[in-house]
N, C-alpha and C positions, 0 to 999 in steps of 0.2 A: 428741432424739425427733423422728422423722420425721413431718411434718404431712401429707405427700401422701395416705396412705391415709385419714387422719381427714377430710381436706378432701373426698375423693371420696365418702366415706360420707355426709357432710353434703349434699352436692349430691344424691345419690340419694334420701335422705330427703325432701329438699324436693320433688323430682320425684315421689316417690310420693304426697305429700300434695296436690300440686297438683290442682285440679279439672279435669276434661276439657271440651274444647270450649268453647262459649260461657259455661258456668257460671263460668269464670275471669274474664270481663268483669263479670258480675253481682257476683261475690265482691269485686273490687276497688271496684266502685261502692258496694256496701254499707259496705265498710271505710271509704272516704272519707266517706260520710254520717255514719257512726258518730263519726268524729273530728270532723267539721264542727258536727254538731248536739249533740255531747255527750249521746248517748242510747245506750242498750244496744240491740244488734242481737238481735232475736228469731231463733230457729232457723227454718231453711228446710224446710218439709215436703217430703217427696219427692213429685213430682207424680203424681197418680192419673190414669189413663187409664180411659176407659169399657171395661169388660170385654166382650170379644166372646162372642156367645151360644154355649152348648155346641152341638157338632155334632148332637146329638140333637134340639135345639130347631130345627134347620133341615131336618129330614127331611120329606119330602112323600109323601103316599100316592097312587099312581096306579091308577086302575081297570084291571083287565085287559081285553084285547080277544080276540076270536075267532082272532086271528092267533097267539096263543100255541098253539093246538091244530091250526092249519090245516096241512094237507099241502101244503107249498110245491111239490111236484111237479105239483099240479094247476094250477100257474101257468105252465107251460111256454109260452114264447113271450113271456112278460112280463119285462122288464128288472128289475122290482121283485121278482121271485122271488129274486134274489141277495141283496137287502136283507133280505128276511124270512127267509132262511137264515142270514144273518150274526146277525140279532137273536135268532133262536132257539136259536143254537148255544150251547155251554156258555161260550165266550169272550164272546159277545154278552151273556149273562145276567150276567157279572161285569164288564162294560165300566165305564169311569168316567163320571162325569155328562157330561162333554163329549162322549165317544163315543156315549153313548145320545142326546144332543142331535143329533149329526150323523147318526145312523141314522134318527132320526125326521124330519129334514128330508130325508133321501134319500127316505124312504117318501113324504112329502108332495109331493115333486117328481115321483116316478115313478108314483104309484098311478093319478092320473086316466087316464093312456093305457092302463093295464091294466084299469080298470074299464070303459072303453068297449069296449075289445077283447073282454072277458068278456060283455058285452052283445050284441055283434055275434054271438057264438058261441052265443047263447041260454043261457049260464050265468049267469041272473038271481041265483041265490042266492048263488053266489060273488061276483058283482059287488056284491051288498048287503053281504056280510061286509067286503069291501075298503072300501066306501064308509062304513060305520059306523066302521071303524078310522080312515079319514081324517079324518072329522069329530071324532073323539074325539081324535086326535093334534093337529088344529088348536086344540081347546079347551085341551089340556094344554100347548101350546108356551110360553106364558109362564113356567109353572112348570119346564118343562125348561130354558129359558134361565137362570132363576135358579139352579138347581141347578148348571149349568155354570159360572156366572160369580159373582155376588155370594155364592152359597152355596157356592161351590167352594174347594178348597184353595189355589189361587193368590190369590183375593182375600182369603182368610184370612191369608195371609203378607203380603199388602200392607199389613195393619193391624197387624203384629206390632211390639211395642215394641223398639227397638234397645238395645244395651248403653250407649251414650252418643251424644252428638250432634257428636263431633269431625269437623270438615269439612263439616258440614251447615249451609246447603243447597247449598254450592258444589260439593260432590261429586255432585249430581244431574244428570240430563240430560233430553232430550226423549222418550226412548224408551218410557218407561212411560206418559206422557201421550198419545203417538201411539197406543199399543196400547190404551189405555182408549177413546180417541175411536173407534178403528176397531171395537171391540167393541160400543160403543153403536150406532154406525152400522149394523153387520151386524145386530144385534138388531132395529133399527127396520125394516130391509128384510124379515127373515124375518117379522116380525109383520104386515107390509103384505102378505103373500103371495108374496114372491119368495124361494122356498126353496133357491136355489143357495148352496153353501157349499163351501169349500176346506179340507179336513180338516187339512192341514199348516199352512195359514196360521192357523187358529184356535188350534191348539196352540202356535204360536210367539208369538201375542199373548198367550195366557195365561201362558206362560213369562215374558215381559216383565213382566206384572202382578205375578208371583210375586217378581220383584226390585224391586218399587216401594217407595216411602218414605212411605206413608200414615201408619205408626206413628211414624216419625221426625217427620213434620210435626205429629202430635198432641203428641208429646213436646216438640217445640220450642215450640209455643204454651202448652202446660202449663207448661213451665219458666219461660218468660218471665212468665206470670202469677204463678207462685209467688214468684219472686224480687222482682218489682216490688211484689207485694203486701207483702212484708217491708219494702221501702223505704218504701211508703206508710204502714205502721204506725209506722215511726220518724219520718216527717214529722208524722203525727197526734200522736205522743207529745210531740213538741216543741211543737206547736201547743196542745196541752192544758196546758202550763206558762204560757200566756199569749202576747200578741203578740210576734212576733220583733223588731218595732221600735215604740218609743214616741216618736214625734216630740217634740222635735227630736233625741233620741238614735238614733244608728244604730250597733248593734254590728258588729263586723267580720265576723260570720258572714253579715250581709246582703249583703255582697260576695263572700264566700268561697263560699256555696251556689250562686249563679248559675254560677260558674265550674266547680264541681265537676260540676253538672248538664250544663253545655254540653261539658265535656271527656269525662267518663266515660260519661254517659248519651246525649247527642245525638252525640257524636263517635265513641263506640265500640260502644255497645250498639244504638242506631238504625240503623246501616247493616246490621247482622245482621238486626235485626227486620224491616227493609223487604225484605230478601231472602226471609226466611220468608213475609212476607205476599204476595210476588209468587209464590213457590211455591205457596201456598195457592190462588190464583186460576188457577194452571196445572193443579194436580192434582184439585181437587175437581169442577169443572163436568162433566167426562164421567162420573164416579162418580154424581154427583147426577141427571144426565140418565138413566142407565140405572136407578137406583132409582125415578124418576118414571115411566119407561116400564113398568116391571114392578110398579108399586104394587099391583095387585090380586093378585099372585102372592106378595107378601111374607109369610112366616109371622110370627106375633105376636112371637117372640123376636128376629127381624131388626128389625122396626119399633121395638120398645122400645129396642134398642141403637142404632138410627138416630136416635130422638128424644133419647136421652141424649147421644150424640156431638154432635149439631147444637146442643144447648142449651149445652153445654160449649164448643163452638167460639165461639159467640155471646158468651159470658162471656170467654173467654181473648182474643180478639182485641181486646177493649177496654181490656186492661191498660195498654198505653203512654198512651192517652187519659186514663185514670183517674190514672195517675202524674203526667202533666203538670198535671192540675188540682190534685192535692195539693200540688204544688211552688208552683204560682200562689197557692193559698190561703195557705199559710204566709208567701210573700213580699208578699202583698197590702199589709200595714200599712207595708211599706218603700217601696213606690211611690206611696203616696197624696201 
């Protein structure tokens, strides 16, 4: 009987059962702990990520302006005439949030000159309409920026959960971080009254955000916390059976356990964990900076998700420290 096909099927079956990405490291570690401690390994729960708010919860209502009914032909001689025309066109009314932001920034940049021009011509009523719209758009700007950035589809894609963590975070790069930083810097400038904007540049920055790894980062930290939480329960279960060492007796496990922890946790898991931690401190600051900048414009649905996300991050990032403490507690009677 030929063994080749059967052997190949066996290899394929093992490959199909193998856990993807860093979960394989945790799986090996728990297997070694189970054998060393002689305790049953509890099941690992699928990591739960904070659910992003529904799109309906991120909608914002904007008061209409008299620009909606203004005859833009009356603005002959003003550069802002073209802006108002684009805004009131059928395409302008269906524009994306980022394009609406850019149109408002264009209006804020060009309107003052037209207001002064209309006053000089004695068109005070028209100048007043333009001035009221200018002040209204100034007040609405934080909300416009929110809808184009934190509330937009690209930032939503940033936080989407990936299928697995294979190659993460080694497969990341600086592009999304640079884009996030640039968007935050641009937003600060706009809110400070400098309304210049490069339309193409903003869309390119958002496209980089769309490819970002916020969801992968959350999954990595949640995965680490879930698996190490199981390891902690195993250590606690062994602790509940009594001290590991009763001097002068020193069981073999007192020497085996430190080696298992050193090789499979410190040697294999912690390098990945440190890389994830570094990625966290690269990726999150520009997002948090923009959230802080737009705090007054964030709808309740967003702030609720933000609070849940940050609370979980605080919990997840402590998982390695909690695990080290659990190991030390179990080994404490053996080092006295």
